[in-house]
TIBA-255746 format. One line per field, with one value per residue (C-alpha): residue in three letters; x negated, y, z negated. Coordinates in pm, 1 decimal. Layout:
# residues N
r <- (ALA|...)
east <- (X|...)
north <- (Y|...)
up <- (Z|...)
//
This chain:
# residues 167
r <- (MET|ARG|ILE|ARG|THR|ASP|ASP|GLU|ILE|TYR|ARG|VAL|ASP|ALA|VAL|TRP|LEU|GLY|PRO|PRO|LYS|ALA|THR|PHE|PRO|TRP|ARG|ALA|ARG|TYR|VAL|ALA|TRP|GLY|VAL|GLY|ILE|VAL|VAL|PHE|LEU|ILE|VAL|LEU|ALA|VAL|GLU|ARG|ARG|MET|ASN|ILE|GLY|PHE|GLY|PHE|PHE|SER|THR|ALA|TRP|ALA|VAL|ILE|ILE|THR|ILE|VAL|VAL|THR|ARG|ILE|ILE|CYS|SER|ARG|ILE|SER|HIS|GLU|ARG|PRO|LEU|GLY|ALA|VAL|MET|VAL|MET|TRP|LEU|ARG|GLU|LEU|THR|ALA|PRO|ARG|GLU|LYS|THR|SER|GLY|THR|GLY|GLY|ALA|ALA|SER|ALA|ALA|ARG|ILE|ARG|VAL|ARG|ALA|GLN|ARG|PRO|ARG|PRO|ARG|THR|SER|LYS|ARG|GLY|ARG|THR|GLN|GLN|ARG|GLN|ARG|PRO|ALA|PRO|THR|ARG|GLN|GLN|VAL|ALA|ARG|SER|THR|VAL|PRO|SER|ARG|ARG|ALA|ARG|SER|LYS|GLU|VAL|ARG|GLY|VAL|ARG|SER|ALA|ALA|ARG|PRO)
east <- (4976.8|4786.1|4822.3|4789.4|4679.5|4908.4|4651.8|4727.7|4646.2|4285.1|4252.4|4302.1|3977.7|4014.3|3833.9|3775.7|3718.3|3657.3|3864.9|4171.4|4098.4|3723.9|3671.2|3333.3|3226.2|3177.5|3391.2|3284.0|3470.5|3511.6|3277.6|3010.9|3027.2|2979.1|2697.3|2536.0|2531.2|2373.0|2117.2|2031.8|1963.4|1747.0|1550.5|1491.4|1375.3|1133.8|999.3|935.6|756.3|532.5|449.6|630.6|753.1|1106.9|1107.4|1291.5|1110.0|1111.3|1484.4|1544.8|1357.4|1555.0|1880.4|1763.7|1651.4|1981.8|2185.2|1988.9|2007.2|2375.9|2460.0|2272.3|2453.8|2795.8|2754.0|2742.5|3059.5|3420.8|3767.5|3702.5|3361.6|3372.5|3070.8|3090.9|3072.3|2776.9|2593.6|2654.8|2535.4|2222.3|2152.8|2192.7|1959.8|1692.9|1722.5|1762.5|1492.9|1234.2|1009.4|649.1|435.0|98.9|-68.9|-194.5|-565.2|-836.9|-1069.2|-1223.1|-1582.3|-1838.5|-1942.1|-1798.9|-1940.9|-2214.5|-2530.3|-2781.5|-3146.5|-3125.7|-2862.1|-2652.8|-2783.8|-2573.6|-2529.1|-2731.6|-2571.4|-2698.5|-2896.8|-3096.5|-2937.1|-2743.0|-2373.0|-2232.2|-1876.1|-1786.7|-1598.0|-1373.6|-1480.6|-1291.8|-1016.6|-1010.5|-749.2|-962.8|-1266.1|-1060.9|-922.3|-1264.2|-1412.3|-1124.2|-1108.2|-778.1|-542.1|-587.0|-959.1|-885.3|-600.8|-813.6|-974.0|-815.2|-820.4|-1042.9|-1251.1|-1595.5|-1693.4|-2023.3|-2138.2|-2054.8|-2347.7)
north <- (2838.0|2689.6|2324.8|2266.3|1942.9|1757.3|1720.6|2049.6|1899.2|1849.4|2182.4|2359.6|2188.1|2273.5|2608.9|2851.1|3206.7|3357.5|3559.2|3743.5|4082.6|4012.1|3723.0|3604.6|3681.0|3309.1|2999.6|2710.4|2390.8|2278.4|1988.5|2232.8|2430.6|2115.4|1988.4|2334.4|2358.9|2015.1|2089.0|2426.3|2262.6|1996.3|2261.7|2459.5|2144.6|2064.1|2421.2|2388.9|2054.7|2229.0|2495.5|2772.6|3023.8|3157.9|3488.8|3678.7|3529.6|3172.8|3196.9|3357.4|3074.4|2825.2|2981.3|2971.9|2608.2|2523.9|2679.4|2491.8|2154.7|2201.8|2281.2|1969.9|1750.4|1902.1|1867.0|1490.3|1470.2|1523.3|1407.9|1085.8|1027.6|1155.8|1241.0|915.1|707.6|911.7|868.1|491.0|469.4|671.0|448.8|131.4|269.8|334.8|-6.3|-217.0|-479.5|-371.8|-566.5|-560.4|-390.3|-438.6|-774.9|-947.6|-965.7|-744.2|-727.5|-1051.4|-1101.1|-1376.2|-1315.1|-1644.3|-1869.5|-2095.0|-2105.9|-2384.0|-2375.9|-2714.0|-2824.0|-3123.9|-3464.7|-3774.9|-4004.5|-4321.9|-4656.5|-4917.3|-5078.2|-4760.1|-4676.4|-4363.5|-4404.8|-4290.4|-4291.9|-4576.2|-4438.4|-4679.0|-4765.8|-4573.0|-4759.9|-4815.7|-4544.4|-4288.8|-4379.8|-4358.0|-4017.2|-3872.4|-3973.6|-3860.8|-3482.2|-3336.9|-3154.0|-2834.5|-2826.2|-2865.3|-2613.6|-2329.1|-2274.3|-2007.8|-2000.5|-1738.4|-1690.2|-1841.2|-2029.8|-2168.1|-2485.0|-2804.8|-3025.6)
up <- (-314.4|-602.0|-698.7|-1070.9|-1220.9|-1456.2|-1735.7|-1907.6|-2244.7|-2146.9|-1970.9|-2304.2|-2411.2|-2781.7|-2758.4|-3042.4|-2925.8|-3268.4|-3514.1|-3383.8|-3220.1|-3249.3|-3015.5|-2897.4|-2540.9|-2473.4|-2492.4|-2708.6|-2790.5|-3148.0|-3079.0|-2955.6|-3280.3|-3485.3|-3264.8|-3265.6|-3645.2|-3679.1|-3405.9|-3564.4|-3900.2|-3734.6|-3540.7|-3859.6|-4040.2|-3756.3|-3767.9|-4143.3|-4090.6|-3834.6|-4100.4|-3913.4|-4167.2|-4194.6|-4008.3|-3740.1|-3439.9|-3569.7|-3635.8|-3294.8|-3123.0|-3331.1|-3207.0|-2843.3|-2873.5|-3043.4|-2762.2|-2494.7|-2672.5|-2758.2|-2395.4|-2281.2|-2532.2|-2464.2|-2088.6|-2145.5|-2354.4|-2251.7|-2348.2|-2155.3|-2316.6|-2676.6|-2889.6|-3084.2|-2765.9|-2638.7|-2971.6|-2971.9|-2609.4|-2697.7|-2998.1|-2792.2|-2524.8|-2787.3|-2952.8|-2635.3|-2577.3|-2322.2|-2088.9|-2204.8|-1943.3|-2111.0|-2113.2|-2424.5|-2484.1|-2351.7|-2059.7|-1942.2|-2049.3|-2045.3|-2406.0|-2534.4|-2264.2|-2398.8|-2191.6|-2243.2|-2149.7|-1978.0|-1735.8|-1837.0|-1730.0|-1660.3|-1957.4|-1967.8|-2034.3|-2276.7|-1996.0|-1936.8|-1602.5|-1537.2|-1501.4|-1172.3|-1064.9|-837.6|-541.5|-356.9|-6.9|261.8|440.3|816.6|859.2|676.1|885.3|1206.3|1109.5|1037.9|1373.6|1600.2|1648.5|1546.7|1777.7|1578.0|1654.2|2024.2|2028.3|1894.4|2231.2|2446.8|2827.3|2977.3|2660.9|2660.3|2349.9|2230.7|2402.0|2218.3|2117.2)
//
C-alpha cells in the first residue's frame, strides 16, 4: 500500500513538458525556464566580453554552462523558498559587513627610529650639578622583607634531589 502526501498542489510543481504530442524528454519547472534564459544571456555576454566569437562550440559550451548553473540555482529554490527570497538572501550575504582579517599598516621596521651619535646625558641644573631623582628612603617593613627569605624560595627545594651548596 502506498501512502500519498496531502500536498498534491506542490507535487504538480508547475512543470512544462513542451508542446502537445512533442514533449521534451526532461521535466523543467516554469521557474527553471525563466532562470535558464537569463543565465544563458549572461553566459553569452560573458563570452563576448572574453572575446570568444559566436560559433557552434562557443554556443554549445554556453548551453552546457547554462544547464549546470540553472540546475544549481533551481536546486536551492522550492515552493517554500521562492526565487525572490533566494535572491534577497544572496544579495544580503554579499553586502553583509565582514570582519577585517588584515591588519592596518605594514611590517614593523626601525627606519623611523632616530639614532644619535652621543648617548643622552642628564640635564644640569642652574647650580652646575646634575639632577638626579630623589628616591624615598625605604621603610622598616621594606627593609625587613628584603632580608628575610621568602617561603617560595625555601619551598623550591625537593627532597631527595641534591642542590648546589648555599654560600
